C-alpha positions in Angstrom: 0.3 -0.2 0.4 1.5 3.5 -0.5 2.4 5.7 2.1 -0.1 8.2 1.6 -3.0 5.9 2.2 -1.0 4.3 5.4 -0.3 7.8 6.6 -4.3 8.4 5.9 -5.2 5.8 7.8 -3.3 6.5 10.7 -4.7 9.5 11.0 -8.1 8.7 10.2 -7.6 6.1 13.0 -6.6 8.7 15.4 -9.3 11.2 14.8 -11.7 8.7 15.2 -10.5 7.9 18.8 -10.9 11.9 19.7 -14.5 11.5 18.6 -15.3 8.9 21.0 -13.2 10.7 23.7 -15.8 12.0 26.3 -16.3 15.5 27.5 -15.2 14.1 31.0 -12.0 12.4 29.5 -10.4 15.2 28.3 -8.4 15.4 31.4 -7.7 12.0 31.4 -4.0 10.4 31.8 -2.4 8.6 29.0 1.1 6.4 28.7 2.7 9.7 28.8 3.0 10.5 31.6 3.4 14.5 31.0 0.2 14.3 29.1 -3.1 14.5 29.5 -5.7 13.7 26.9 -6.1 17.1 25.6 -2.8 17.6 25.9 -2.0 14.7 23.3 -4.7 15.9 21.3 -3.6 19.1 20.9 0.3 17.7 20.2 -1.5 16.0 17.4 -3.5 18.5 16.1 -0.7 21.0 16.8 1.9 18.9 15.1 -0.7 18.3 12.0 -0.9 22.0 11.3 3.3 22.3 11.8 3.3 19.8 8.7 1.5 21.6 5.9 3.8 24.0 5.7 6.6 22.2 5.8 5.8 20.3 3.1 5.0 23.3 1.1 8.6 24.1 1.5 8.4 26.4 4.1 11.5 26.4 7.1 11.1 25.8 10.2 12.3 30.2 10.8 9.6 30.9 8.1 6.6 29.1 10.0 7.4 30.5 13.7 6.0 29.9 16.7 2.3 30.6 14.5 1.0 27.3 15.9 2.5 27.5 19.7 -0.3 27.2 22.5 -4.2 25.9 23.0 -5.3 24.6 19.5 -8.7 22.7 19.9 -10.3 25.8 21.5 -13.8 25.1 22.7 -14.3 22.3 20.1 -11.3 20.2 20.4 -12.6 18.0 18.0 -13.8 19.6 15.5 -10.0 21.4 15.9 -8.6 18.0 15.1 -10.4 17.1 12.5 -9.9 20.1 10.8 -6.4 19.6 11.4 -5.9 16.5 10.3 -8.2 17.1 7.3 -5.0 19.5 6.5 -2.1 17.0 6.8 -3.5 14.8 4.7 -4.2 17.1 1.7 -0.8 18.3 1.8 0.6 15.0 2.0 -1.4 14.0 -0.8 -1.1 17.0 -3.1 1.1 16.7 -6.4 4.9 16.1 -5.3 4.1 16.4 -2.1 6.7 13.2 -1.4 9.6 14.7 -4.2 10.3 17.6 -2.0 12.6 17.7 1.2 11.3 19.2 4.9 13.6 21.7 6.2 13.6 20.2 9.9 15.7 21.4 13.1 17.6 18.8 12.2 18.3 19.2 8.5 17.1 19.0 5.2 15.4 15.5 5.5 13.0 13.7 2.2 9.7 14.7 2.1 8.3 10.7 2.0 10.6 10.1 5.7 8.8 13.2 7.0 5.7 11.5 6.7 6.8 8.2 8.3 7.4 10.0 11.0 4.5 11.4 11.0 2.3 8.1 10.7 4.8 6.8 13.5 3.5 9.9 15.9 0.0 9.5 15.2 -0.3 5.0 15.3 1.5 5.3 18.5 -0.3 7.7 19.7 -3.9 6.5 19.0 -3.2 3.7 20.9 -2.0 6.2 23.7 -5.1 8.0 23.7 -7.2 4.3 23.2 -5.8 3.3 26.5 -6.6 6.7 27.8 -10.2 6.4 27.1 -11.0 3.1 27.0 -11.5 2.9 23.5 -10.4 -0.1 21.0 -6.6 -0.5 20.9 -6.3 -2.2 17.6 -4.4 -0.4 14.9 -4.6 -0.7 10.9 -2.4 -3.7 10.7 -1.1 -2.4 7.5 0.0 1.0 8.8 1.3 -0.9 11.8 3.4 -3.1 9.3 4.7 -0.5 7.3 5.5 1.3 10.9 7.5 -1.3 12.1 9.9 -2.0 9.4 10.4 2.2 9.0 10.8 1.8 13.3 13.9 -1.2 12.6 16.3 0.9 11.1 15.4 4.6 13.4 15.3 2.7 16.1 18.4 3.4 17.5 18.2 7.5 16.6 14.7 7.8 18.2 15.7 6.6 21.5 19.5 8.1 21.8 18.3 11.7 20.6 15.5 10.4 24.1 12.4 11.2 21.5 11.3 7.6 23.1 11.4 6.0 26.3 13.3 2.1 26.9 12.2 -0.4 24.3 9.7 -2.9 26.6 10.3 -6.5 26.5 7.1 -8.5 24.9 7.1 -12.7 24.1 8.8 -13.7 21.3 5.3 -14.1 19.8 4.2 -11.1 19.6 2.5 -9.4 17.3 3.4 -6.5 15.5 0.9 -3.9 17.0 3.1 -5.4 20.6 6.3 -5.4 18.7 5.5 -1.7 17.9 4.0 0.2 20.9 6.6 -2.0 22.9 9.4 -0.2 20.9 7.7 3.1 21.4 8.8 1.9 25.4 5.3 1.6 26.0 3.7 -1.4 27.8 1.0 -3.1 25.1 -0.5 -5.1 28.1 -1.2 -1.8 30.0 
């Protein structure tokens, strides 16, 4: 399956869980110990908003701080959905994956950047599902593709402190459990 399709499915899975979040769950804790549900959802809305100008060729300096702060307002579901729709359109735009994206650590192929975004949406979908008691099942094709991509990235992520220590899982663990564990989360949680 094409990267754009896998990315869209990972974003849709996240937005679906956001839509299932009850009003009393926005302050619930998540597996990201420093974030409650609202902070987690705002993080992805920020990432989605931020990725659009980056995929269009803007530099970090050009984007500036325009997406800082609370992006969810009084209607976090709509705000999150709108941000997700914008980034899905940017990723699917003609030539988007052929460009370079100007990131803090240097110019990066857009395809690599979209893999990073896909991983963030998948893992945070699981985090959100745990927090709100929703179905934790992630799209199996997106998980498989992310797991394959992440095998080449895991050491860099871990050494930079972006993720916690890998969690041990049984030898026969499925792809989703292995992915979640690789990102420092206990899939048995």
